[in-house]
C-alpha positions in Angstrom: 49.8 8.4 -29.5 48.7 4.9 -30.5 49.8 3.8 -26.6 48.4 7.1 -25.0 44.8 5.9 -26.8 44.9 2.4 -25.6 46.0 3.5 -21.8 42.7 5.8 -22.2 39.8 3.1 -23.6 41.9 1.0 -20.8 41.3 3.5 -17.9 37.5 4.3 -19.4 36.9 0.3 -19.2 37.9 0.5 -15.9 35.6 3.4 -14.9 32.9 1.2 -16.9 33.1 -1.5 -15.0 33.7 -0.5 -11.3 30.7 2.0 -12.1 28.4 -0.7 -13.2 29.5 -3.0 -10.1 29.2 0.1 -7.7 25.5 1.0 -9.9 24.5 -3.2 -8.9 25.8 -3.4 -5.3 23.9 0.1 -4.9 20.8 -1.4 -6.9 20.8 -5.1 -4.6 21.6 -3.5 -1.3 19.0 -3.1 1.7 16.6 -0.4 1.9 17.3 2.1 4.8 15.4 1.0 8.0 12.1 2.4 8.0 11.6 4.9 10.9 8.7 2.8 13.5 6.7 5.0 15.2 5.5 4.4 18.7 2.0 3.8 19.3 1.3 6.4 22.0 -0.6 6.7 25.1 -3.7 4.9 23.6 -1.9 2.5 21.9 0.5 -0.3 22.5 3.3 -2.1 20.7 2.6 -5.6 19.2 5.8 -8.1 18.7 3.9 -11.2 18.8 4.3 -14.8 17.0 5.7 -12.8 13.5 3.3 -9.8 14.1 5.0 -6.5 14.4 2.2 -3.7 14.8 0.8 -1.1 16.8 -2.8 -1.7 18.3 -5.4 0.9 19.2 -8.0 -0.4 21.2 -11.3 1.4 21.1 -12.6 2.7 24.3 -15.5 0.8 26.3 -16.5 -2.7 27.0 -18.8 -3.7 24.2 -17.7 -5.7 21.2 -17.2 -3.2 18.5 -15.6 -3.3 14.9 -12.2 -4.0 14.2 -10.1 -2.6 11.2 -6.6 -4.1 9.8 -4.2 -0.4 8.5 -1.8 -1.1 6.1 0.5 1.8 5.1 2.8 2.0 1.9 5.6 1.3 0.7 7.7 3.0 3.3 7.5 -0.5 5.3 7.4 0.4 8.4 4.9 1.7 11.0 4.9 4.9 9.7 3.6 8.5 11.3 0.9 9.4 8.4 -1.1 6.0 9.1 -0.6 5.8 12.7 -2.6 9.9 12.2 -5.1 7.8 10.4 -5.2 4.9 13.0 -6.0 7.7 15.8 -8.7 8.7 14.3 -10.0 5.5 13.8 -9.7 4.5 17.3 -11.5 7.7 18.3 -14.8 6.8 16.3 -14.9 3.6 18.1 -12.9 1.0 15.9 -10.3 -1.5 17.1 -7.2 -0.8 14.8 -4.1 -2.7 14.2 -1.4 -0.9 11.7 0.6 -3.5 11.0 4.4 -3.4 9.6 4.8 -6.3 7.1 8.2 -5.3 5.5 11.6 -3.2 6.3 11.3 -3.4 9.6 12.5 -5.4 12.3 11.9 -9.1 11.7 10.9 -8.4 8.2 11.8 -8.5 4.9 14.2 -5.3 3.9 12.7 -5.2 0.7 9.1 -5.3 -0.9 9.4 -8.4 -2.2 7.7 -12.1 -1.7 6.1 -10.9 1.1 3.9 -13.8 3.0 0.4 -12.9 2.9 0.5 -15.1 6.2 1.9 -11.9 7.8 -2.1 -10.0 6.9 -3.7 -13.9 7.7 -1.9 -13.9 11.2 -3.0 -9.9 11.6 -6.5 -10.7 11.1 -6.5 -13.3 13.2 -5.1 -11.9 16.2 -7.4 -9.0 15.6 -10.4 -10.9 16.0 -9.5 -12.2 19.1 -8.7 -8.7 21.2 -11.0 -8.7 24.2 -13.9 -5.9 22.8 -13.4 -6.7 19.2 -16.4 -8.5 17.4 -15.2 -10.8 15.2 -18.1 -10.3 12.7 -17.2 -7.0 11.8 -14.2 -6.5 10.3 -12.5 -4.5 7.5 -9.3 -3.7 5.8 -7.8 -0.1 5.1 -4.5 0.3 3.3 -2.9 2.8 0.7 -0.4 2.3 -2.2 0.9 -1.1 -1.7 -1.3 -1.3 1.5 -4.2 -1.1 -1.6 -2.2 -3.2 -3.2 -2.1 -5.9 -0.5 -5.5 -5.1 0.8 -7.2 -6.1 -2.1 -5.1 -9.6 -2.5 -6.1 -10.4 0.8 -9.6 -9.2 1.2 -9.9 -11.6 -2.1 -8.7 -14.7 0.3 -9.4 -14.0 3.4 -13.3 -15.5 4.4 -15.1 -12.5 6.7 -13.7 -8.9 5.7 -16.9 -7.1 5.0 -15.9 -3.8 4.0 -12.4 -2.4 2.5 -11.5 1.1 1.8 -8.3 1.3 -0.5 -7.0 4.6 -1.5 -4.4 4.9 -4.8 -5.0 1.1 -5.4 -3.9 -1.5 -7.5 -5.6 -3.9 -9.9 -2.8 -5.9 -10.4 -0.2 -7.9 -8.3 3.3 -6.4 -9.3 7.0 -7.5 -9.8 8.6 -6.9 -6.3 9.8 -3.2 -5.4 13.7 -3.5 -5.8 16.7 -2.1 -7.8 16.6 -5.9 -9.4 13.3 -5.9 -10.7 12.8 -2.1 -12.0 16.5 -2.4 -13.5 16.9 -5.9 -14.6 13.7 -7.7 -15.0 11.0 -9.8 -13.1 12.6 -11.5 -10.6 10.0 -11.5 -7.7 6.3 -11.1 -7.2 5.4 -8.2 -4.1 3.3 -11.1 -2.2 3.8 -14.9 -1.3 1.5 -17.5 -0.1 3.0 -20.9 1.1 6.1 -20.2 0.1 5.2 -19.6 -3.3 5.5 -16.4 -5.2 1.8 -15.2 -6.5 1.5 -14.8 -10.3 2.3 -11.1 -11.1 3.1 -8.0 -13.6 6.5 -6.9 -14.5 7.6 -3.4 -14.9 8.4 -2.4 -18.3 10.6 0.2 -19.4 12.9 2.6 -17.5 11.9 5.3 -14.9 11.2 8.8 -15.8 12.8 12.1 -14.7 9.9 12.4 -12.8 10.1 8.8 -11.1 8.5 5.5 -11.4 5.5 6.3 -13.5 6.5 5.0 -17.0 7.6 1.4 -15.4 3.5 0.9 -14.2 1.9 2.5 -17.2 4.2 0.7 -19.7 4.0 -3.0 -17.6 -0.2 -2.4 -17.7 -0.3 -2.4 -21.3 0.9 -6.2 -20.9 -1.9 -7.1 -18.9 -4.0 -8.8 -21.5 -1.1 -11.4 -21.9 -0.9 -11.9 -18.0 -4.3 -12.6 -16.7 -3.2 -14.8 -13.5 -1.4 -11.4 -12.2 -5.2 -9.8 -11.7 -6.8 -9.0 -8.4 -10.3 -10.9 -8.8 -12.3 -8.6 -7.0 -15.2 -10.4 -7.5 -13.6 -13.0 -5.1 -14.2 -10.6 -2.1 -17.7 -11.0 -0.6 -17.7 -7.6 1.7 -18.3 -3.9 0.0 -15.4 -1.9 -1.4 -14.8 1.6 -1.7 -11.6 3.1 -3.6 -9.9 6.2 -3.7 -7.5 7.6 -6.4 -6.4 11.2 -7.3 -6.2 12.1 -11.1 -2.8 14.0 -10.9 -0.9 11.1 -9.3 2.6 11.0 -10.3 3.7 7.5 -8.8 1.9 4.9 -10.2 -1.6 5.0 -12.8 -4.1 4.3 -9.4 -6.9 6.2 -11.5 -6.4 3.9 -14.3 -5.9 0.9 -12.1 -9.2 2.1 -10.5 -11.6 2.1 -13.6 -9.7 -1.8 -14.3 -10.8 -3.2 -10.8 -14.5 -1.2 -11.5 -14.7 -3.1 -14.8 -13.2 -6.3 -13.4 -16.1 -6.0 -11.1 -18.7 -5.2 -13.4 -17.5 -7.9 -16.0 -17.5 -10.6 -13.5 -20.7 -9.5 -12.0 -20.0 -8.5 -8.8 -21.0 -5.2 -6.9 -20.2 -2.4 -8.0 -16.9 -0.8 -5.9 -17.7 3.1 -4.3 -15.3 5.3 -6.1 -13.8 8.4 -5.0 -12.1 10.1 -7.4 -10.6 13.7 -7.4 -8.8 16.1 -9.8 -6.4 18.1 -8.2 -4.7 15.6 -6.1 -1.9 12.9 -6.4 -0.6 9.8 -4.0 -1.6 11.5 -1.2 -5.0 11.6 -1.6 -5.7 9.8 1.3 -5.4 9.5 5.2 -5.8 11.5 8.0 -6.4 15.3 7.0 -3.4 17.2 6.8 -2.7 18.7 10.5 0.6 21.0 9.2 1.9 23.1 6.0 4.8 20.8 6.0 2.9 17.5 5.2 0.6 19.2 2.3 4.2 20.2 1.0 5.8 16.5 1.5 2.3 15.2 -0.5 2.5 17.4 -3.5 5.9 16.1 -4.6 4.0 12.8 -5.6 1.1 14.7 -7.3 -1.6 17.3 -7.1 -1.4 20.6 -5.5 -1.6 21.5 -2.0 -5.0 22.7 -1.7 -6.0 19.8 -4.2 -4.6 17.2 -1.8 -5.7 18.9 1.6 -9.5 19.1 -0.1 -9.3 15.5 -1.2 -8.2 14.3 2.2 -10.7 16.3 4.0 -13.1 15.3 1.8 -12.8 11.5 1.3 -11.9 11.0 5.1 -15.8 12.5 5.8 -16.8 10.0 3.2 -15.1 7.0 5.0 -16.0 7.6 7.8 -19.6 7.0 7.0 -18.8 4.3 4.5 -17.4 2.4 7.7 -20.5 3.7 9.9 -23.0 2.1 7.2 -20.8 -1.6 6.9 -19.5 -2.2 10.2 -21.9 0.0 12.2 -20.1 1.6 15.0 -21.2 4.9 16.3 -19.3 8.4 15.0 -17.5 10.3 17.7 -15.7 13.8 17.0 -13.5 13.9 13.9 
């Protein structure tokens, strides 16, 4: 009997070791490559000097404003942001949809992504024919909003930024190692050095990652270097969030950005806040029911997300016209 128990315990121990090793192996593996969308008939692929992007030049010969467009943690050149790029192009904005990770030539995981990639994108954009380099904006959502705010506070001359589902802080890199084992890397780097960042805390919940962000924010006062200094942005800022968000606490972080701006006597951001919308609160208005259903998985109702997208897009368009000065076109 004793020998039987020893064998059983030995087998269980082996399973634990194998299981732990298997879990570790799965965590450290790179993510599945993101799907890269084509630029389509009105755009062009850019692969130049470390830049991977889709470029959508505005029609006409007169110098017109330009937008650096940043998607979220999907990483590559996604379909949702291409839809927004096409709307911006139609309204007279030269739009660069930039890939910054999980794409050919880029880091597979969203960790220590060089801010220089975004600076290069802006530099490239300003040099294009038909671009007025004095009228540059940034639009980003989710991790692209986090990057967008960081870049706007460091890159001179950005006149307007629209950030959906934003972050008030620089977070740990988005990888299994960071979620499960602690702070290994920042999301962003500059000159080869990771930016100060806030660690995830706790473990993901049954609904997803929300707890690691909510718990992490409890330590923000002890890690002030991780706070993005919104007061250093010299342009106009619009923030968009959904109160039914399930992925990360974008409305509380929006409130933190607004509070920081007030504390530092910086201009107050314009805030669009939607009660029944989640992580799909901002972007091109939904084209079909399948897309509405997809975004509802990340919070809000189908009707709430659809209403928020349509309403926020109209207000974003008006904001961009006011700050960058292009003429309105049909949506």
